[in-house]
DOMI-189116 format. One line per field, with one value per residue: residue number from 1; x, y, z of N, C-alpha, C in turn. Coordinates in Angstrom, 1 decimal, decimal comma. Layout:
DOMI-189116
k <- c(NUM_...)
n.px <- c(X_...)
n.py <- c(Y_...)
n.pz <- c(Z_...)
ca.px <- c(X_...)
ca.py <- c(Y_...)
ca.pz <- c(Z_...)
c.px <- c(X_...)
c.py <- c(Y_...)
c.pz <- c(Z_...)
//
This chain:
DOMI-189116
k <- c(1_2_3_4_5_6_7_8_9_10_11_12_13_14_15_16_17_18_19_20_21_22_23_24_25_26_27_28_29_30_31_32_33_34_35_36_37_38_39_40_41_42_43_44_45_46_47_48_49_50_51_52_53_54_55_56_57_58_59_60_61_62_63_64_65_66_67_68_69_70_71_72_73_74_75_76_77_78_79_80_81_82_83_84_85_86_87_88_89_90_91_92_93_94_95_96_97_98_99_100_101_102_103_104_105_106)
n.px <- c(86,4_87,3_89,8_88,4_87,5_89,9_91,2_89,7_90,2_91,7_95,2_96,0_98,3_99,9_98,9_100,0_100,9_98,9_98,4_97,0_94,9_95,1_96,2_98,7_99,1_100,7_104,0_104,3_104,9_104,2_105,0_105,9_107,0_108,9_108,4_110,9_111,8_110,1_111,0_114,1_117,0_117,6_114,9_114,3_111,7_111,1_110,1_108,0_108,7_111,6_112,1_114,1_113,1_111,7_113,5_114,1_112,1_110,0_108,7_105,9_103,8_103,2_103,2_102,0_104,1_106,8_110,0_112,7_112,5_110,9_108,5_108,6_111,1_113,8_114,4_116,0_114,7_114,4_114,3_112,4_110,2_107,6_104,0_102,6_100,6_98,2_97,9_95,2_96,4_99,2_102,0_102,7_104,1_103,4_105,2_107,2_108,9_111,1_112,3_113,1_116,2_117,8_118,5_118,4_120,7_120,2)
n.py <- c(67,7_70,0_70,6_71,0_73,3_74,9_74,7_76,3_78,8_81,8_83,0_85,6_86,6_86,1_87,5_89,2_92,6_95,8_98,1_100,9_99,9_97,2_93,9_91,9_88,0_85,2_84,6_87,5_90,6_94,0_96,9_99,8_102,4_104,2_105,7_105,9_109,1_110,4_112,0_113,0_114,5_116,7_117,2_115,3_113,0_109,8_106,4_104,2_101,5_101,8_102,6_101,8_99,3_99,2_98,7_99,6_100,0_101,1_98,7_98,1_96,7_93,4_90,0_87,3_85,4_86,7_86,9_88,2_90,4_94,2_96,5_99,7_99,0_99,8_97,9_96,1_94,5_92,3_93,3_92,3_90,6_90,4_91,5_94,2_96,9_99,7_101,7_103,7_105,9_105,4_103,9_100,4_97,4_93,6_91,8_88,1_87,0_86,0_87,1_89,6_91,0_92,5_94,5_98,1_99,5_102,6)
n.pz <- c(108,4_109,4_108,3_105,9_106,0_106,8_104,4_102,2_103,8_102,9_102,4_103,8_103,7_101,7_99,3_97,7_95,8_95,0_92,1_90,7_90,6_89,6_90,1_90,2_89,7_90,9_89,8_88,8_87,8_87,8_85,8_85,3_82,5_80,9_77,5_74,9_73,1_70,5_68,5_67,7_69,2_67,1_66,1_64,3_63,2_65,1_64,2_65,1_64,7_64,6_66,9_70,0_72,2_75,4_78,3_81,0_83,8_86,6_89,6_90,2_91,8_92,6_92,5_94,4_94,7_94,0_94,9_94,5_94,1_94,7_95,2_93,9_93,2_90,9_87,5_85,6_82,6_79,8_76,9_74,9_76,3_78,8_79,0_77,3_78,2_78,1_81,4_83,0_81,1_81,3_79,9_80,7_81,8_82,0_83,8_84,1_86,8_86,3_83,8_84,4_84,8_86,4_89,6_89,8_91,6_93,4)
ca.px <- c(85,9_88,5_90,6_87,9_87,5_91,1_91,6_89,2_90,2_92,7_96,0_96,3_100,1_100,5_97,8_101,0_100,5_98,2_98,6_96,2_93,6_95,5_97,0_99,4_99,4_101,6_105,3_104,5_105,4_103,8_106,0_105,7_108,0_109,0_109,1_111,5_111,1_109,7_111,6_115,8_117,3_117,5_113,4_114,0_110,6_111,5_108,9_108,0_109,7_112,9_112,7_114,3_112,2_112,0_114,6_114,3_111,0_109,7_107,7_104,3_102,9_104,1_102,3_102,4_105,1_107,7_110,6_113,8_112,3_109,9_107,5_109,8_112,5_114,4_114,7_116,1_114,3_114,6_113,2_111,5_109,6_106,2_102,8_102,1_99,3_98,1_96,6_95,7_97,3_100,7_102,6_102,7_104,2_103,6_106,8_107,0_110,0_112,4_112,1_113,8_117,4_118,9_117,9_119,3_120,9_120,7)
ca.py <- c(68,8_71,2_70,7_71,5_75,2_75,5_74,9_77,6_80,1_82,8_83,0_86,9_87,2_85,5_88,1_90,2_93,8_96,3_99,8_101,6_98,8_96,0_92,9_91,0_87,0_84,7_85,3_88,4_92,2_95,0_97,5_101,0_102,8_105,5_105,5_106,6_110,5_110,1_113,0_113,0_116,4_117,6_117,1_114,0_112,0_108,4_105,9_103,0_100,1_102,2_103,0_100,8_98,7_99,6_97,9_100,0_100,5_100,9_97,9_99,2_95,5_92,5_89,2_86,9_84,2_87,1_86,7_88,7_92,3_94,6_97,5_100,2_98,5_100,0_97,1_95,9_93,5_91,7_93,9_91,3_90,2_90,9_92,0_95,2_96,9_100,7_101,3_105,4_106,6_105,1_102,5_99,5_96,0_93,0_90,5_87,3_87,4_85,4_88,0_90,8_90,8_92,7_95,3_99,4_100,1_103,8)
ca.pz <- c(108,4_110,2_107,3_104,4_106,3_106,5_102,9_101,7_104,3_101,9_103,4_103,0_103,7_100,1_98,4_96,7_96,1_93,3_91,8_89,4_90,4_88,8_91,3_89,4_90,3_91,0_89,7_87,7_88,5_87,0_85,7_84,4_81,9_79,7_75,7_74,1_73,2_69,2_67,9_68,2_69,6_66,0_65,8_63,3_63,7_64,8_63,9_65,7_64,1_64,6_68,0_71,1_73,2_76,7_78,9_82,4_84,6_88,0_89,8_90,9_92,0_92,9_92,8_95,6_94,8_93,6_96,1_94,7_93,9_95,7_94,6_93,8_92,6_89,5_87,1_84,0_82,0_78,4_76,1_73,9_77,5_78,6_78,1_76,9_78,2_79,3_82,8_83,3_80,1_81,8_79,6_81,5_81,5_82,9_83,5_84,8_87,6_85,9_82,8_85,3_84,7_87,4_90,2_89,8_92,9_93,2)
c.px <- c(86,5_89,3_90,3_88,2_88,8_91,3_91,0_89,5_91,4_93,3_96,7_97,9_100,7_99,6_98,8_100,8_99,7_98,5_97,7_94,9_93,8_96,7_97,5_99,3_100,5_103,2_105,7_104,3_104,7_104,7_105,8_106,8_108,0_109,4_109,7_110,9_110,7_110,5_113,2_115,6_117,2_116,1_113,7_112,9_111,6_110,5_108,9_108,6_111,6_113,1_113,0_113,3_112,5_112,5_114,4_112,4_111,6_108,5_106,8_103,8_103,8_102,9_102,9_103,5_106,4_108,4_112,0_113,6_110,9_109,3_108,6_111,1_112,4_114,7_115,0_115,9_114,6_113,8_112,2_109,8_108,4_105,1_102,6_100,9_99,5_97,2_96,7_96,0_98,9_100,7_102,6_103,3_103,9_104,3_106,3_108,6_111,0_112,9_112,5_115,3_118,6_117,9_119,1_119,3_121,0_120,9)
c.py <- c(70,5_71,4_71,2_73,2_75,7_75,9_76,3_78,9_80,8_83,1_84,8_87,7_86,9_86,0_88,6_91,6_94,4_97,6_99,6_100,8_97,6_95,0_91,8_89,4_85,8_85,2_86,4_89,5_93,3_96,3_98,5_101,8_104,0_105,3_106,2_107,9_109,7_111,0_112,7_114,7_117,6_117,6_116,1_112,9_110,6_107,6_104,9_102,2_100,7_102,4_101,8_100,3_99,3_98,9_98,1_100,0_100,0_99,6_98,8_98,4_94,5_91,5_88,2_85,9_85,0_87,2_87,8_89,7_92,7_95,6_98,7_100,0_98,8_98,8_96,9_94,8_93,3_92,6_93,4_90,4_90,7_91,1_93,6_95,8_98,8_100,8_103,0_106,5_106,2_103,9_101,3_97,9_94,6_91,9_89,4_87,6_87,1_86,3_89,7_90,1_91,1_94,1_96,8_99,9_101,5_104,2)
c.pz <- c(108,8_108,8_105,8_104,8_106,2_105,4_102,2_102,6_103,3_102,7_102,7_103,1_102,1_98,8_97,3_96,9_94,8_93,4_90,7_89,6_89,4_90,4_90,3_90,3_89,8_91,4_89,3_88,4_87,6_87,3_85,3_83,8_81,1_78,3_75,7_73,7_70,9_68,5_68,3_68,6_68,3_65,2_64,8_64,1_63,6_65,0_64,8_66,0_64,2_66,1_69,2_72,0_74,6_77,5_80,6_82,9_86,5_88,3_90,8_92,0_92,2_93,0_94,1_96,3_94,5_94,8_95,8_94,5_94,4_94,8_95,0_93,6_91,2_88,7_85,9_83,4_80,3_77,6_75,2_75,2_77,5_78,6_78,3_77,1_78,9_80,3_83,0_82,7_80,2_80,6_80,4_81,0_82,9_82,7_84,2_85,5_87,0_84,3_83,7_85,2_85,8_88,3_90,2_91,1_93,1_94,7)
//
């Protein structure tokens, strides 16, 4: 009986962190990033299809199984990875930790 109750008890140290009402699960991180400008310095419109996908962002929240990065880290990630979502009018990504290529050290 004691083993059953212990199994039901949640390990609060492994919950991870949340941001903007979103808490990633497992080895995923929640990243905010800035889209490239839609116009060049000369005023030429750059369509979505010609714009580079973002590769740099800030970790806002991390799942309980994330080991190598932390909230606040500026990271470089593969441009085709993750799931793009919009939260509170901010462009965000949900990435697996393995899709992060490195951390910028400022």
